[in-house]
C-alpha positions in Angstrom: 0.0 0.0 0.0 2.9 2.4 0.8 4.3 1.6 -2.6 1.2 3.1 -4.3 1.4 6.2 -2.2 5.1 6.6 -3.0 4.5 6.2 -6.7 1.6 8.7 -6.6 3.7 11.2 -4.7 6.5 10.9 -7.2 4.2 11.3 -10.2 2.6 14.4 -8.6 6.1 15.9 -8.0 7.1 15.3 -11.6 3.8 16.9 -12.8 4.3 19.9 -10.6 7.9 20.3 -11.8 6.9 20.1 -15.4 4.1 22.6 -15.1 6.3 25.1 -13.4 9.3 24.8 -15.8 9.7 27.6 -18.4 10.1 25.0 -21.3 6.5 23.9 -20.7 5.2 27.4 -21.7 7.1 27.4 -25.0 5.9 23.8 -25.8 2.3 24.5 -25.0 -0.2 25.4 -27.6 -1.9 28.8 -27.2 -5.5 28.6 -26.1 -6.7 31.7 -28.0 -8.1 30.8 -31.4 -8.2 34.3 -32.7 -5.8 35.1 -35.5 -5.3 38.7 -34.4 -2.2 37.9 -32.5 0.9 37.2 -34.6 2.3 34.8 -32.0 1.6 31.2 -32.8 0.1 32.0 -36.2 1.2 29.9 -39.2 1.6 33.1 -41.4 4.2 34.7 -39.2 6.3 32.2 -37.2 8.2 33.5 -34.2 11.2 32.1 -32.3 12.5 28.7 -33.2 10.0 28.1 -35.9 11.4 31.0 -37.9 14.8 29.3 -37.9 13.4 25.9 -39.1 11.1 27.0 -41.9 12.0 29.2 -44.9 9.9 31.0 -47.4 8.7 29.2 -50.5 10.8 31.3 -52.9 14.0 30.6 -50.9 13.2 26.9 -50.7 12.6 26.6 -54.5 15.8 28.6 -55.2 17.7 26.3 -52.8 16.5 23.1 -54.5 17.0 24.7 -58.0 20.6 25.4 -57.1 21.2 22.0 -55.6 19.5 19.8 -58.2 21.4 16.7 -59.4 22.1 18.3 -62.8 23.2 21.6 -61.3 26.6 22.7 -62.3 29.2 22.6 -59.6 31.5 25.6 -58.9 35.2 25.3 -59.6 35.9 25.4 -55.9 33.7 22.4 -55.3 35.3 20.5 -58.2 38.8 21.4 -56.9 37.9 20.3 -53.3 36.4 17.0 -54.5 39.6 16.3 -56.6 41.8 17.1 -53.6 39.8 14.6 -51.5 40.0 12.0 -54.2 43.7 12.5 -54.6 44.2 12.3 -50.8 42.2 9.1 -50.6 44.2 7.6 -53.5 47.5 8.5 -51.7 46.3 6.9 -48.5 45.3 3.7 -50.4 48.7 3.6 -52.1 50.6 4.1 -48.9 48.5 1.4 -47.2 49.1 -1.1 -50.0 52.8 -0.3 -50.1 53.1 -0.9 -46.4 51.2 -4.2 -46.7 53.4 -5.3 -49.6 56.6 -4.4 -47.6 55.3 -6.4 -44.6 54.6 -9.4 -46.8 58.0 -9.2 -48.5 59.7 -9.1 -45.1 57.6 -12.0 -43.8 58.4 -14.0 -47.0 62.1 -13.3 -46.8 62.2 -14.3 -43.1 60.3 -17.5 -43.8 62.7 -18.3 -46.7 65.7 -17.7 -44.5 64.3 -19.9 -41.8 63.5 -22.7 -44.3 67.1 -22.4 -45.7 68.5 -22.7 -42.1 66.3 -25.7 -41.3 67.4 -27.5 -44.5 71.1 -26.7 -43.9 70.9 -28.0 -40.4 69.2 -31.2 -41.7 71.9 -31.6 -44.3 74.7 -31.2 -41.7 73.0 -33.7 -39.4 72.7 -36.2 -42.2 76.4 -35.7 -43.1 77.5 -36.1 -39.5 75.4 -39.2 -39.1 76.7 -40.9 -42.3 80.3 -39.8 -42.0 82.5 -42.9 -41.9 85.8 -41.2 -40.9 87.6 -42.6 -43.9 87.3 -39.5 -46.1 87.2 -35.9 -45.3 83.7 -34.4 -45.0 81.9 -34.0 -48.3 81.9 -30.3 -48.0 85.7 -30.3 -48.4 85.8 -33.2 -50.8 84.1 -31.5 -53.7 85.7 -31.4 -57.1 86.1 -28.0 -58.4 84.8 -27.4 -61.9 
């Protein structure tokens, strides 16, 4: 039962706070239906509404200037070309860095493989050396 009273008290407090706040007045719809006052009228917007909406002529000019087939200014074309060139440069640097990383990896892998095969060959020679002849490395015939 006390939970109901606490909830009711909290709701009444929120309602009181909202009714006393200054934002509630700007969000409320005016109760006067006469069109003699300019405030709240659709013909002459005031305050934030004036910043949101523009006149019909301005809107049509805006869309006429910004249509798909509208010609771009030289500054816009230059700015777009700079952005494209910068993006191409970043791509080139990225791919060059990746290529260098792969080349380094491949070289290290090749060196490790050479080292493993050389060690295996040395072990095979040591195991099969009979002591009668010098090691094969020094017993090669020169061409």
